[in-house]
C-alpha positions as CSV (number, residue, x, y, z in Angstrom):
1,X,10.3,-18.0,22.7
2,X,14.0,-18.4,22.1
3,X,16.6,-15.7,21.5
4,X,16.4,-15.9,17.7
5,X,12.7,-15.4,17.8
6,X,13.1,-12.4,20.0
7,X,15.8,-11.0,17.6
8,X,13.6,-11.4,14.6
9,X,10.5,-9.8,16.3
10,X,12.7,-7.0,17.6
11,X,13.9,-6.2,14.1
12,X,10.4,-6.4,12.7
13,X,9.1,-4.0,15.4
14,X,12.0,-1.6,14.8
15,X,11.3,-1.4,11.1
16,X,7.5,-1.5,11.0
17,X,7.0,1.0,13.8
18,X,8.4,3.8,11.5
19,X,7.8,2.5,8.0
20,X,4.1,2.7,7.0
21,X,3.4,-1.0,7.0
22,X,1.9,-1.6,10.6
23,X,4.1,-2.9,13.4
24,X,1.2,-4.7,15.1
25,X,0.2,-6.4,11.9
26,X,3.7,-7.5,11.0
27,X,4.3,-8.8,14.6
28,X,1.1,-10.9,14.2
29,X,2.3,-12.2,10.9
30,X,5.8,-13.1,12.1
31,X,4.4,-14.7,15.3
32,X,2.4,-17.0,13.1
33,X,5.4,-17.7,10.9
34,X,7.7,-18.4,13.8
35,X,5.0,-20.3,15.8
36,X,5.4,-18.0,18.8
37,X,2.4,-18.2,21.0
38,X,3.0,-16.6,24.4
39,X,0.5,-16.3,27.2
40,X,-1.4,-13.1,27.8
41,X,1.0,-11.6,30.4
42,X,4.1,-12.8,28.6
43,X,3.0,-11.4,25.2
44,X,2.3,-8.0,26.9
45,X,5.6,-8.0,28.6
46,X,7.5,-8.6,25.4
47,X,5.4,-6.0,23.5
48,X,5.9,-3.4,26.1
49,X,9.7,-3.9,25.9
50,X,9.7,-3.5,22.1
51,X,7.5,-0.4,22.1
52,X,9.5,1.3,24.8
53,X,12.6,0.6,22.7
54,X,11.2,2.3,19.7
55,X,10.2,5.3,21.8
56,X,13.8,5.6,22.9
57,X,15.0,5.4,19.3
58,X,12.6,8.3,18.4
59,X,14.0,10.4,21.2
60,X,17.6,9.6,20.2
61,X,17.1,10.4,16.5
62,X,15.0,13.5,17.2
63,X,16.9,14.7,20.2
64,X,17.7,18.1,18.7
65,X,14.0,18.7,18.4
66,X,12.8,16.8,21.5
67,X,15.0,18.5,24.1
68,X,14.1,22.1,23.2
69,X,10.4,21.1,23.1
70,X,10.6,19.7,26.6
71,X,12.5,22.8,27.8
72,X,10.0,25.2,26.3
73,X,7.0,23.3,27.6
74,X,8.1,22.6,31.2
75,X,9.4,26.2,31.7
76,X,6.2,27.7,30.2
77,X,8.1,29.9,27.7
78,X,5.0,30.4,25.5
79,X,7.2,30.2,22.4
80,X,6.8,28.1,19.3
81,X,8.1,25.0,21.1
82,X,5.5,25.4,23.8
83,X,2.6,25.6,21.4
84,X,4.1,22.7,19.4
85,X,3.9,20.5,22.4
86,X,0.4,21.7,23.0
87,X,-0.5,20.5,19.5
88,X,1.0,17.1,20.3
89,X,-1.1,16.9,23.4
90,X,-4.2,17.7,21.4
91,X,-3.3,15.0,18.9
92,X,-3.2,12.5,21.9
93,X,-6.8,13.2,22.9
94,X,-8.4,10.7,20.5
95,X,-6.0,7.8,21.2
96,X,-6.2,8.6,24.9
97,X,-10.0,8.1,24.8
98,X,-9.8,5.0,22.8
99,X,-7.0,3.5,24.9
100,X,-8.6,4.1,28.2
101,X,-12.2,3.3,27.4
102,X,-12.4,1.2,24.3
103,X,-9.1,-0.6,23.6
104,X,-10.1,-3.8,25.5
105,X,-13.4,-3.9,23.7
106,X,-11.8,-3.4,20.3
107,X,-9.3,-6.2,21.0
108,X,-12.2,-8.5,22.2
109,X,-14.3,-7.7,19.1
110,X,-11.6,-7.7,16.4
111,X,-8.7,-9.7,17.9
112,X,-5.5,-10.0,16.0
113,X,-6.3,-12.7,13.4
114,X,-4.4,-12.9,10.1
115,X,-7.7,-12.1,8.2
116,X,-8.1,-8.8,10.1
117,X,-4.5,-7.9,9.5
118,X,-4.9,-8.6,5.7
119,X,-8.0,-6.3,5.4
120,X,-6.3,-3.5,7.5
121,X,-3.2,-3.7,5.4
122,X,-5.3,-3.2,2.3
123,X,-6.8,-0.1,4.1
124,X,-3.3,1.2,4.7
125,X,-2.4,0.7,1.1
126,X,-5.5,2.6,0.0
127,X,-4.7,5.5,2.3
128,X,-1.1,5.8,1.3
129,X,-2.0,5.7,-2.4
130,X,-4.7,8.3,-1.9
131,X,-2.3,10.6,-0.1
132,X,0.2,10.2,-3.0
133,X,-2.2,10.9,-5.8
134,X,-3.9,13.9,-4.1
135,X,-0.5,15.8,-4.0
136,X,1.9,16.7,-6.7
137,X,5.4,15.1,-6.6
138,X,7.9,16.9,-4.4
139,X,9.8,19.6,-6.4
140,X,7.0,20.2,-8.9
141,X,5.0,23.5,-8.9
142,X,6.2,24.2,-5.3
143,X,4.7,21.0,-4.0
144,X,1.2,22.4,-4.3
145,X,-1.6,20.0,-3.4
146,X,-4.0,19.0,-6.1
147,X,-6.8,19.7,-3.6
148,X,-6.5,22.6,-1.2
149,X,-3.9,25.4,-1.1
150,X,-0.2,25.5,-0.5
151,X,1.3,23.1,2.1
152,X,1.0,24.8,5.6
153,X,2.3,24.4,9.1
154,X,0.4,22.0,11.4
155,X,-2.5,23.7,13.1
156,X,-4.4,22.6,16.2
157,X,-7.2,21.4,14.1
158,X,-4.7,19.4,11.9
159,X,-3.2,17.9,15.1
160,X,-6.6,16.7,16.2
161,X,-7.5,15.2,12.8
162,X,-4.1,13.5,12.7
163,X,-4.7,12.2,16.2
164,X,-8.1,10.7,15.1
165,X,-6.1,8.8,12.4
166,X,-3.8,7.5,15.1
167,X,-6.7,6.3,17.2
168,X,-8.2,4.4,14.3
169,X,-4.8,2.7,13.7
170,X,-5.1,0.7,16.9
171,X,-6.4,-2.1,14.6
172,X,-3.6,-4.5,13.7
173,X,-2.6,-3.9,10.1
174,X,-3.5,-0.2,10.0
175,X,-0.2,1.5,10.1
176,X,0.1,4.2,12.8
177,X,2.8,6.1,11.0
178,X,1.2,5.5,7.6
179,X,-2.2,6.7,8.8
180,X,-0.9,9.8,10.5
181,X,1.6,10.9,7.9
182,X,-0.8,10.2,5.0
183,X,-3.6,12.1,6.8
184,X,-1.3,15.1,7.3
185,X,-0.3,15.1,3.7
186,X,-3.9,14.8,2.5
187,X,-5.1,17.8,4.6
188,X,-2.2,19.9,3.3
189,X,0.6,19.9,5.9
190,X,4.2,20.2,4.9
191,X,6.0,16.9,4.3
192,X,9.1,17.8,6.3
193,X,7.0,18.7,9.3
194,X,4.4,15.9,9.3
195,X,6.9,13.0,9.6
196,X,8.6,14.5,12.7
197,X,5.2,15.4,14.2
198,X,4.0,11.8,13.6
199,X,7.0,10.3,15.4
200,X,6.9,12.7,18.3
201,X,3.2,12.5,18.9
202,X,3.4,8.7,19.5
203,X,5.8,9.0,22.5
204,X,3.0,9.9,25.0
205,X,0.5,7.2,23.8
206,X,3.1,4.4,23.8
207,X,4.4,5.3,27.3
208,X,0.8,5.5,28.5
209,X,-0.1,2.2,26.9
210,X,3.0,0.7,28.5
211,X,1.7,1.8,32.0
212,X,-1.7,0.3,31.3
213,X,-0.2,-2.9,30.0
214,X,2.1,-3.2,33.0
215,X,-1.0,-3.2,35.2
216,X,-2.5,-5.9,33.0
217,X,0.7,-7.9,33.3
218,X,0.6,-7.9,37.1
219,X,-3.2,-8.7,37.1
220,X,-2.8,-11.7,34.7
221,X,0.3,-13.0,36.5
222,X,-1.7,-12.9,39.8
223,X,-4.5,-14.9,38.1
224,X,-2.1,-17.4,36.6
225,X,-0.4,-17.9,40.0
226,X,-3.7,-18.4,41.7
227,X,-4.8,-20.9,39.1
228,X,-1.5,-22.8,39.3
229,X,-0.7,-22.1,35.6
230,X,2.8,-23.2,34.4
231,X,5.5,-20.5,34.2
232,X,6.1,-19.4,30.6
233,X,7.7,-16.1,31.0
234,X,10.0,-14.7,28.4
235,X,13.6,-15.2,29.4
236,X,15.6,-12.2,30.4
237,X,18.0,-12.9,27.5
238,X,15.2,-12.9,24.9
239,X,13.7,-9.8,26.4
240,X,17.0,-7.9,26.2
241,X,17.7,-9.2,22.7
242,X,14.3,-8.0,21.4
243,X,14.7,-4.6,23.1
244,X,18.2,-4.0,21.7
245,X,17.2,-5.1,18.2
246,X,14.1,-2.9,18.2
247,X,16.0,0.1,19.4
248,X,18.9,-0.2,17.0
249,X,16.8,-1.0,13.9
250,X,14.3,1.7,15.0
251,X,17.0,4.4,14.9
252,X,17.9,3.5,11.4
253,X,14.3,3.2,10.3
254,X,13.3,6.5,11.8
255,X,16.0,8.4,9.9
256,X,15.2,6.5,6.7
257,X,11.5,7.3,7.0
258,X,12.1,11.0,7.5
259,X,14.0,11.0,4.2
260,X,11.3,9.0,2.4
261,X,8.5,11.3,3.4
262,X,10.5,14.3,2.3
263,X,11.1,12.7,-1.1
264,X,7.4,11.6,-1.4
265,X,8.1,7.9,-2.0
266,X,5.4,6.4,0.2
267,X,3.5,5.0,-2.8
268,X,5.9,2.1,-2.9
269,X,4.8,1.1,0.6
270,X,1.2,1.2,-0.6
271,X,2.1,-1.5,-3.2
272,X,3.9,-3.5,-0.5
273,X,0.9,-3.4,1.9
274,X,-1.4,-4.4,-1.0
275,X,0.7,-7.5,-1.8
276,X,1.1,-8.5,1.9
277,X,-2.5,-7.9,2.6
278,X,-3.6,-10.1,-0.2
279,X,-1.2,-12.8,0.9
280,X,-2.6,-12.6,4.4
281,X,-6.2,-12.9,3.1
282,X,-5.2,-15.8,0.9
283,X,-3.7,-17.6,3.9
284,X,-6.8,-16.8,6.0
285,X,-9.2,-18.2,3.4
286,X,-7.0,-21.4,3.0
287,X,-5.9,-20.7,-0.6
288,X,-2.4,-22.1,0.3
């Protein structure tokens, strides 16, 4: 991987982590386009750097919300901030179970082929479209859902349901942000709350996954060294380039997505995912 490849992949990660189009799916697509095929440990190393960069961009953009939440939780104030963090922890239960016990099995069964990405992007498109058409447009009749009552604050049950959506989105092509935000909108949560909750709830799983992946990196490196495999590690320059690009673009994309959710314009991403998903399937079945 050269520096230009790292720059492009960093930009893709920064955009796709927040926009409801699947970062894992788009990384798989652009790796195929660029012809980037790293070894197991090197791919993990680069992915960890990109994901940590987007976590940092979330913290920077939502710092005014993030710091008071940390202060309330770690000082046990039992205020709204404390219970909000408790809801985030509840939302992490499903992805924690999947990540610790089933992630390797899921990756072994499904892989990251362009065909799977295509099907999952179609699933993302369907979910985004469904969330759009089950709610009235913002500003009309008090933004009352077509099903259910008035939009409400996020409850503990809502947090767990949204967390289940995040757990399912481990498949490449199923957008994590798209799945969690669309699920929150469908079950009746307020738009302005669900986007921030979606971005904050991913901090713990990504950092946890980074720790698990770091262990895999050391394990795979040890196996490669024992087997006398050639050194193919990502250069420090490429790693830093990807990290900076992912962080900078992530800051912009996070702010943009918060505004898009508030205005209720996710349906356009449903159309995008539909088109890209069909293109991926056409490529997979050799139609071009």
